[in-house]
Residue, then its C-alpha position, 0 to 999 in steps of 0.5 A: m081041068s077047070l069046072r063047070f056046073g050044068d045048066h040044071v044046077s042052081t047055086a046059093e051061097t050061105d053062111y056055111g058054104t054053098v048049096l047046090l040044087d039039081e033041078r032035074g031031080g030036086a036033090y040038094w048038095e051042101l058044100n062046106p066052106t073048104a069045098t066052096l073055096v075049091v069050087r070057086t077057084l075051079l069055076d074061075g078057070a083054075e086047074e085042080a093043082d091050083a085049087a090044091a095050092v089054095l088049100v095049102r096056103e089057106f089051111d097049111i095042109d100037105q100038098g098031096q092031101a090037098l090034091r087028093d081032096v080036090e080030085t075027090l070033090v071034083q070026081q063026086l061032082r062030075s059023077s053026080g052029074l052036077a058038073s063037067 
């Protein structure tokens, strides 16, 4: 399933990744460059397996670990109310 941030979430690219601001409560989240790559891939409409494949290509990591990492990131973004 692709990813979509809520209307209350502002994003800003930095030299170190992406910063997310939850405007409802003022909480900031910082995504490292790897998480930023995953989020960009998902925001472009890709599925979680596709984002994992990007990680495998970019970082030569195990497919299973890449998929678990993507699923964990997405779960955290959704459970925090930042994404759907």
